[in-house]
N, C-alpha and C positions, 0 to 999 in steps of 0.2 A: 346594099348592105350584104354582107356575107349571112345566112343561116346561123342563127344561134342554139343553142339548148342549152337545159336545166345542167347540165354536170361542167358550164363551161367559167372558166374565173374569169373577172374583169379588174382591169385598176379604175379608178372615180377620186371624187372629192364628195362631201360633205356639205350637200345644200342647205340644209337645217337641222337640226335637234332641241329636241324638248326634253331638257333631263328629269323635269320635275314625273313628266309621262312615259316616258322612258322610249320614245322614235323618235322618227326623224326623214330623210329623205337622202339619197345615195342620187348621184349620176354619174354615167360613163358614156365617153366618145364614140364606145362600140355599141351602145342599145340606145332604141328606137325613144324611149320614156324613162321616168323619174323611174326608182326601184325605193318602195316602202320596207325600212328597218326598223325591227325591234333589238333590246337594246340583251336579250337572251339567246342571241346570235354572235353577240360579240364575242371573237375569240381571244380571251385577256382577264387575267385574275383579277380579283377584288372587284370595285365598283365600276361598274363598265358603263360607259358613256362617251361621244363623239365631240367632237367639236366641229362648227362650222369653219369649212375650208378645209378640211383635216383632209391629207390623203390618205385610202384603202386601197383593200385590195378584198374582192369578195365574188362569193357565189349568190348566182338570182335562178332563181324559176316562175315561170308564167304560167298564170291561170288564164281565165278565159279573156280576160280585161286588163290585168296589169303585173307588176311585177314586182316580186318578195324576195326579199335578201337572205338565204338560208343559216350562209356564215360572212363573217367580215372578222378581217383582222388589219388593223391599223397597225400603217407605219410605223418604225421603230422611228423613236424622237419628235412623232411629228403631235402629238398628244401634250398640248400644253391652251388649257382655255386662254382668251384676247386679255380679261381682265389680271391675272396672273403676271407677276414680276420676275426677271427674270433669274433669279435665286432660286438657292433649293426649296422642295416641297416641304421641310421641317427645318429649323437650327437648335442648336442646344450648345452650352455653355459651361464649364465648371471650371471654379474658382478655389484651387488649396493652398491653405497662410498655413505655414507651420510656426509654431511659437520656440523660438530662442531662449 
C-alpha cells in the first residue's frame, strides 16, 4: 500500500452514523483502518449528518494510533435516510375558490 499523508483526499462510504451523538465511522479502500468522523467537519449547510452506506469524499489525519476525518464532503444526491420515501422533503398546496 502506498504511503498516505494528512493532505490526501479519499473516497469512501459511511459504515456507521450516530445522529444523536454526532459521530460515525468511515471506510476507504485506500486506508488501512477505519476513520472516526464528527459532524462538525461535514462540509454542508444546515443540519449536518451522514447516513450508513452514503458515499463521501474526505480528508483525514493520523495520530499515533487512529485516523480522524478533517473534512467530509457528502456526494451530491447521496444523502437520503433509509426511512425516507422517495418524495420531496416537504409538500404544500393551495386551493383558491372565487365567488361568482
